[in-house]
BALUM-518229 format. One record per residue (C-alpha): residue in one letter; x, y, z. Coordinates in steps of 0.1 Angstrom, whole numbers. Layout:
<pts>
{pt 'A'; {X; Y; Z}}
...
</pts>
This chain:
<pts>
{pt 'M'; {-334; 34; -12}}
{pt 'I'; {-366; 52; 10}}
{pt 'T'; {-389; 26; -6}}
{pt 'T'; {-363; 2; 9}}
{pt 'L'; {-365; 18; 44}}
{pt 'C'; {-402; 20; 40}}
{pt 'I'; {-409; -16; 39}}
{pt 'D'; {-381; -29; 60}}
{pt 'S'; {-388; -51; 91}}
{pt 'D'; {-371; -29; 118}}
{pt 'K'; {-394; -4; 130}}
{pt 'Q'; {-363; 23; 134}}
{pt 'A'; {-356; 19; 99}}
{pt 'K'; {-393; 23; 85}}
{pt 'K'; {-395; 55; 109}}
{pt 'D'; {-366; 69; 91}}
{pt 'G'; {-378; 59; 58}}
{pt 'K'; {-413; 76; 66}}
{pt 'Q'; {-390; 110; 75}}
{pt 'L'; {-367; 106; 48}}
{pt 'K'; {-400; 105; 25}}
{pt 'D'; {-412; 135; 40}}
{pt 'I'; {-382; 155; 32}}
{pt 'N'; {-387; 149; -4}}
{pt 'L'; {-352; 147; -15}}
{pt 'T'; {-350; 146; -54}}
{pt 'E'; {-331; 117; -69}}
{pt 'D'; {-303; 137; -76}}
{pt 'E'; {-300; 149; -42}}
{pt 'W'; {-300; 113; -34}}
{pt 'N'; {-275; 106; -59}}
{pt 'A'; {-254; 135; -44}}
{pt 'I'; {-257; 118; -11}}
{pt 'S'; {-244; 83; -24}}
{pt 'E'; {-216; 99; -35}}
{pt 'L'; {-208; 121; -6}}
{pt 'I'; {-212; 86; 15}}
{pt 'S'; {-183; 73; -6}}
{pt 'I'; {-161; 99; -3}}
{pt 'L'; {-164; 104; 35}}
{pt 'E'; {-160; 70; 46}}
{pt 'P'; {-126; 66; 48}}
{pt 'F'; {-125; 96; 70}}
{pt 'A'; {-153; 84; 92}}
{pt 'N'; {-135; 46; 91}}
{pt 'A'; {-100; 68; 102}}
{pt 'T'; {-119; 84; 129}}
{pt 'E'; {-135; 55; 144}}
{pt 'L'; {-103; 38; 144}}
{pt 'L'; {-83; 65; 156}}
{pt 'G'; {-108; 79; 185}}
{pt 'G'; {-105; 45; 204}}
{pt 'S'; {-98; 56; 242}}
{pt 'Q'; {-87; 21; 252}}
{pt 'Y'; {-56; 14; 236}}
{pt 'V'; {-25; 32; 218}}
{pt 'T'; {-37; 47; 182}}
{pt 'V'; {-7; 60; 170}}
{pt 'S'; {6; 30; 153}}
{pt 'F'; {-23; 28; 134}}
{pt 'M'; {-22; 68; 125}}
{pt 'Y'; {0; 62; 93}}
{pt 'P'; {-14; 35; 80}}
{pt 'A'; {-49; 47; 83}}
{pt 'I'; {-37; 81; 67}}
{pt 'N'; {-22; 58; 38}}
{pt 'V'; {-59; 43; 35}}
{pt 'I'; {-72; 77; 31}}
{pt 'I'; {-49; 90; 4}}
{pt 'K'; {-53; 61; -16}}
{pt 'D'; {-88; 62; -15}}
{pt 'V'; {-90; 102; -23}}
{pt 'K'; {-66; 98; -55}}
{pt 'P'; {-82; 100; -85}}
{pt 'S'; {-78; 67; -109}}
{pt 'N'; {-62; 70; -139}}
{pt 'S'; {-96; 66; -156}}
{pt 'N'; {-109; 99; -148}}
{pt 'S'; {-75; 116; -148}}
{pt 'N'; {-92; 143; -171}}
{pt 'E'; {-118; 155; -144}}
{pt 'V'; {-91; 158; -117}}
{pt 'E'; {-86; 198; -106}}
{pt 'V'; {-55; 206; -84}}
{pt 'V'; {-62; 221; -52}}
{pt 'D'; {-32; 234; -32}}
{pt 'F'; {-43; 236; 3}}
{pt 'T'; {-9; 249; 18}}
{pt 'E'; {-16; 284; 10}}
{pt 'P'; {-41; 298; 31}}
{pt 'N'; {-51; 329; 6}}
{pt 'T'; {-62; 306; -21}}
{pt 'A'; {-75; 272; -5}}
{pt 'F'; {-109; 279; -4}}
{pt 'D'; {-113; 300; -38}}
{pt 'D'; {-147; 299; -59}}
{pt 'D'; {-124; 280; -86}}
{pt 'V'; {-132; 247; -67}}
{pt 'K'; {-165; 239; -82}}
{pt 'I'; {-186; 214; -97}}
{pt 'A'; {-185; 214; -134}}
{pt 'N'; {-216; 201; -155}}
{pt 'N'; {-235; 189; -124}}
{pt 'Q'; {-206; 161; -120}}
{pt 'L'; {-188; 160; -88}}
{pt 'I'; {-148; 170; -98}}
{pt 'H'; {-123; 148; -83}}
{pt 'H'; {-101; 167; -62}}
{pt 'K'; {-61; 159; -57}}
{pt 'I'; {-43; 173; -25}}
{pt 'V'; {-10; 185; -33}}
{pt 'N'; {24; 192; -18}}
{pt 'F'; {18; 163; 8}}
{pt 'K'; {55; 160; 11}}
{pt 'S'; {62; 193; 20}}
{pt 'Q'; {37; 186; 46}}
{pt 'K'; {62; 162; 71}}
{pt 'C'; {31; 143; 88}}
{pt 'F'; {24; 126; 53}}
{pt 'I'; {59; 109; 46}}
</pts>
């Protein structure tokens, strides 16, 4: 990725590439960033869509939430790596048992959507 930015014809991209090269992130850190980008992208898209101030966005809210739920929900192929986390209990929502195992991200499934009336 850094190499691509460093040889890009855009001056800003070259500058960004040099700054990133100076930071000297490891390959594992770049891989983690790539995974985070794919995880956070649906949230960024929904935020951008719902953040419009020149039009009514309420009609976009439920479809945007459904897209996020669909994108965050783990597929059947990695269901053995899913850790169920109940974010409805303030005492346990941020416990240390939500962790990364074997240096691989565990896909988290948010439970109890139906108990939170806004997701129906």
